[in-house]
C-alpha positions as CSV (number, residue, x, y, z in Angstrom):
1,M,-13.3,8.1,11.2
2,Y,-10.8,7.6,8.4
3,R,-10.7,10.2,5.6
4,S,-8.8,9.1,2.5
5,P,-6.4,11.7,1.3
6,A,-6.4,12.6,-2.4
7,V,-4.0,10.1,-3.9
8,H,-2.9,9.8,-7.5
9,Y,-1.9,6.2,-7.9
10,G,0.6,7.0,-10.8
11,S,3.5,7.3,-8.4
12,V,4.7,4.8,-5.9
13,Y,6.2,7.6,-3.9
14,E,2.8,9.3,-3.7
15,T,1.2,6.1,-2.5
16,A,4.1,5.7,0.1
17,R,3.4,9.2,1.3
18,S,-0.2,8.4,1.7
19,L,0.5,5.2,3.6
20,V,2.9,7.0,5.9
21,S,0.3,9.7,6.6
22,L,-2.1,6.9,7.6
23,G,0.4,5.7,10.2
24,L,1.8,2.5,8.5
25,R,5.2,1.5,9.9
26,D,8.3,2.2,7.9
27,H,9.2,-1.4,7.3
28,A,5.7,-2.1,6.0
29,V,5.7,0.9,3.6
30,S,9.1,-0.2,2.4
31,A,8.0,-3.8,1.8
32,L,4.8,-2.8,0.0
33,T,6.3,-0.1,-2.2
34,G,9.9,-1.3,-2.8
35,I,11.2,2.0,-1.6
36,G,14.2,1.8,0.8
37,K,13.7,2.4,4.5
38,R,15.9,5.5,4.4
39,A,13.7,7.1,1.8
40,V,10.6,6.1,3.8
41,R,12.0,7.8,6.9
42,A,12.6,10.9,4.7
43,I,9.0,10.9,3.6
44,R,7.8,10.5,7.3
45,R,9.8,13.5,8.6
46,R,8.9,12.4,12.2
47,A,9.3,9.4,14.5
48,A,7.7,6.2,13.5
49,P,4.9,4.8,15.6
50,P,6.2,2.8,18.6
51,G,5.6,-0.8,19.3
52,R,5.8,-4.2,17.7
53,A,4.1,-5.5,14.6
54,P,0.9,-7.5,15.5
55,G,1.0,-11.3,15.6
56,A,-1.8,-13.8,14.9
57,S,-2.9,-14.0,18.5
58,R,-3.5,-10.3,18.7
59,I,-5.5,-10.3,15.4
60,L,-7.7,-13.2,16.5
61,R,-8.3,-12.0,20.1
62,D,-11.3,-9.6,19.5
63,P,-14.2,-10.9,17.4
64,R,-15.1,-7.3,16.2
65,A,-11.5,-6.6,15.1
66,L,-11.4,-10.1,13.5
67,A,-14.6,-9.3,11.5
68,R,-13.1,-5.9,10.4
69,L,-9.8,-7.5,9.4
70,S,-11.6,-10.4,7.6
71,A,-13.5,-7.8,5.6
72,F,-10.3,-6.0,4.8
73,A,-8.5,-9.3,3.8
74,V,-11.4,-10.2,1.4
75,A,-11.4,-6.7,-0.1
76,H,-7.7,-6.9,-0.7
77,R,-7.9,-10.4,-2.2
78,R,-10.7,-9.4,-4.6
79,R,-8.8,-6.3,-5.6
80,R,-5.7,-8.4,-6.4
81,E,-7.7,-10.9,-8.3
82,A,-9.5,-8.2,-10.3
83,L,-6.3,-6.3,-11.1
84,P,-3.4,-8.8,-10.9
85,G,-0.8,-6.4,-12.4
86,E,-1.5,-3.6,-9.9
87,H,1.3,-2.5,-7.6
88,P,0.9,-4.2,-4.2
89,A,1.0,-0.8,-2.4
90,V,-1.8,0.6,-4.5
91,A,-3.9,-2.5,-3.9
92,F,-3.3,-2.3,-0.2
93,H,-4.2,1.4,-0.1
94,H,-7.3,0.9,-2.2
95,A,-8.6,-2.0,-0.1
96,F,-8.0,-0.1,3.1
97,S,-9.7,3.0,1.7
98,A,-12.6,1.0,0.4
99,C,-13.2,-0.6,3.9
100,A,-12.9,2.8,5.6
101,S,-15.3,4.4,3.2
102,I,-18.1,2.0,4.3
103,G,-17.3,2.4,8.0
104,I,-15.0,-0.6,8.6
105,D,-12.3,1.1,10.7
106,T,-9.2,-0.9,11.6
107,D,-5.6,-0.2,12.4
108,I,-3.6,0.0,9.3
109,N,-0.7,-1.9,10.9
110,L,-3.0,-4.7,11.9
111,A,-4.3,-4.8,8.3
112,Y,-0.8,-5.1,7.0
113,G,0.1,-7.7,9.6
114,T,-3.0,-9.7,8.6
115,L,-1.9,-9.7,4.9
116,E,1.6,-10.8,5.9
117,L,0.3,-13.6,8.1
118,L,-2.0,-14.7,5.2
119,R,0.9,-14.6,2.8
120,R,3.1,-16.8,5.1
121,G,0.3,-19.3,5.7
122,C,-0.1,-18.4,9.4
123,L,-3.7,-17.4,8.8
124,F,-6.2,-18.4,6.1
125,L,-9.7,-17.4,5.0
126,E,-12.6,-19.8,5.6
127,R,-16.3,-19.5,4.7
128,C,-18.8,-19.7,7.5
129,R,-21.3,-22.5,7.0
130,A,-24.1,-20.5,8.6
131,C,-23.9,-17.0,7.2
132,R,-21.5,-17.7,4.2
133,A,-19.2,-14.8,5.2
134,V,-15.5,-15.3,4.7
135,H,-13.4,-14.9,7.9
136,L,-9.8,-15.4,9.1
137,R,-8.9,-18.6,10.8
138,L,-5.7,-20.1,12.3
139,P,-4.7,-23.3,10.4
140,D,-3.1,-25.0,13.4
141,Y,-6.1,-24.5,15.7
142,P,-9.1,-24.6,13.4
143,R,-11.6,-24.5,16.3
144,M,-9.6,-22.0,18.5
145,H,-12.6,-19.6,18.5
146,G,-15.1,-21.9,16.9
147,H,-17.3,-18.9,16.0
148,C,-17.6,-16.8,12.8
149,P,-17.0,-13.2,13.9
150,F,-19.8,-12.1,11.7
151,C,-22.7,-14.2,12.9
152,Q,-21.1,-15.7,16.1
153,A,-22.5,-19.1,14.9
154,V,-20.9,-22.3,16.0
155,P,-19.9,-24.4,12.9
156,R,-22.8,-26.7,11.9
157,Q,-21.1,-30.0,12.7
158,S,-20.8,-29.1,16.4
159,A,-23.8,-26.8,16.8
160,V,-27.1,-27.6,18.4
161,V,-29.6,-26.1,15.9
162,M,-32.6,-24.6,17.6
163,D,-36.0,-24.3,15.9
164,L,-38.3,-21.2,16.1
165,F,-39.5,-22.1,19.6
166,G,-36.0,-22.6,21.0
167,Q,-36.3,-26.4,21.1
168,P,-33.4,-28.6,19.9
169,G,-34.0,-29.6,16.3
170,D,-32.2,-31.5,13.5
171,A,-29.1,-30.1,11.9
172,A,-30.3,-31.1,8.4
């Protein structure tokens, strides 16, 4: 389980140090904080995590991961709307810490990748018609999964609504 280190948000370098300690890749720390990659490498003091940054297909593959990343994206959006002047690195760290504090564990690099894909328009947030939860969706293939990761409900227009006894009913 994630444990948030004591972070004083007065310094971007302290926030960068905290993000590095959580395992965020150097290029992501640099992009969020505005600190050069060389300075980030100096903060890290060890090799960066191997592998590529996640793409939309990896993010949308697992419904549980999709639900966690959707919750993170909503927490980040609400934080940015509530405090529009806040530094992006601080908002990212706060949203990640808030999710982790209530048991929503996700990979920090997937969380950053999700925000980048949202910013570029490769993903967007949509509200489920059944449970009203906001979740991530691909714009090109709106019915790729067809299910809300929170309730696993098929969208109303294509769903067969069952009554209490399991018989097909009206979708009204």
